[in-house]
C-alpha positions in Angstrom: 52.6 -18.7 -65.4 55.0 -20.7 -64.0 55.3 -23.4 -61.0 58.5 -22.3 -59.0 60.3 -25.5 -56.9 58.8 -27.0 -54.7 55.7 -26.0 -55.0 52.4 -28.4 -55.0 50.9 -29.3 -57.9 46.7 -30.1 -58.8 48.1 -33.9 -59.3 48.2 -34.6 -55.7 46.2 -36.6 -53.7 43.8 -34.4 -50.9 44.5 -35.7 -47.5 41.9 -36.2 -45.3 41.5 -37.5 -41.9 38.7 -40.4 -40.7 35.8 -37.8 -40.0 36.3 -36.4 -43.7 36.9 -39.9 -45.1 33.6 -40.9 -43.5 31.3 -37.8 -44.0 32.4 -38.3 -48.2 31.7 -42.2 -47.6 28.1 -41.5 -46.8 28.3 -38.5 -49.2 28.7 -41.2 -52.2 26.5 -44.2 -50.7 23.5 -41.4 -50.8 24.7 -40.3 -54.7 24.9 -44.0 -55.1 21.3 -44.5 -54.0 19.7 -41.5 -55.9 21.5 -43.0 -59.2 18.4 -42.9 -61.6 18.4 -46.3 -63.8 19.8 -44.6 -66.8 23.2 -43.6 -65.1 25.9 -44.7 -67.3 27.0 -48.0 -66.0 31.6 -46.6 -65.6 30.5 -43.8 -63.6 27.8 -46.1 -61.0 31.1 -48.7 -60.6 33.8 -45.6 -60.5 31.6 -44.8 -57.1 31.5 -48.3 -55.9 35.0 -48.8 -56.6 36.0 -44.8 -54.5 33.3 -46.0 -52.0 35.2 -49.7 -51.5 38.4 -48.0 -51.0 37.6 -45.5 -48.8 35.6 -48.7 -46.5 39.5 -50.5 -46.5 41.1 -47.0 -45.9 38.8 -46.6 -42.4 39.2 -50.1 -41.7 42.9 -50.5 -41.8 43.1 -46.8 -40.1 40.7 -48.8 -37.3 43.0 -51.5 -37.3 45.8 -49.5 -36.6 44.7 -46.7 -34.1 43.1 -49.9 -31.7 46.8 -51.5 -32.5 48.5 -48.2 -31.3 46.3 -48.2 -28.1 46.9 -51.6 -26.8 50.5 -51.5 -27.9 50.3 -48.2 -25.1 48.8 -50.0 -22.9 51.7 -53.2 -22.6 54.7 -50.4 -22.5 55.5 -50.4 -18.4 54.8 -46.9 -17.6 58.4 -44.9 -16.9 57.9 -42.5 -14.0 56.6 -45.5 -11.3 58.4 -48.4 -12.6 61.8 -49.8 -10.7 61.9 -52.5 -12.8 62.8 -50.4 -15.7 66.5 -50.3 -16.8 67.9 -46.7 -15.9 70.6 -45.2 -17.9 73.8 -44.1 -16.1 74.5 -40.3 -15.2 77.4 -38.8 -16.9 80.0 -37.3 -14.2 79.4 -33.3 -14.3 82.5 -31.9 -15.1 
C-alpha cells in the first residue's frame, strides 16, 4: 500500500504532554527496578538513557512554564493601564 502525499509515517516520534511523560517516567523507573540481574547490560543502559532523557525534558518544560508565568506577571495589563502607549484611531471615511 502506498503512502499518500503528506501522510505521517511511522518513523516520527510520538508527542507526549507533561502528564504522559511523567507517567512514562514512573513506569520506566519501575521497569528498571524490577529488572533481574541477568538482564542484558544494553537493555538496562537503554532504559537508563530514556529515564535521563525524560527527566531532562520534564525539567526543561518546568523551567519554561515558570519563565512564562513570571513573564505574564511582569507584563502590564492593557485594560486599566493608562501609561501604556495607545495606537491612534483611524479616521472614519
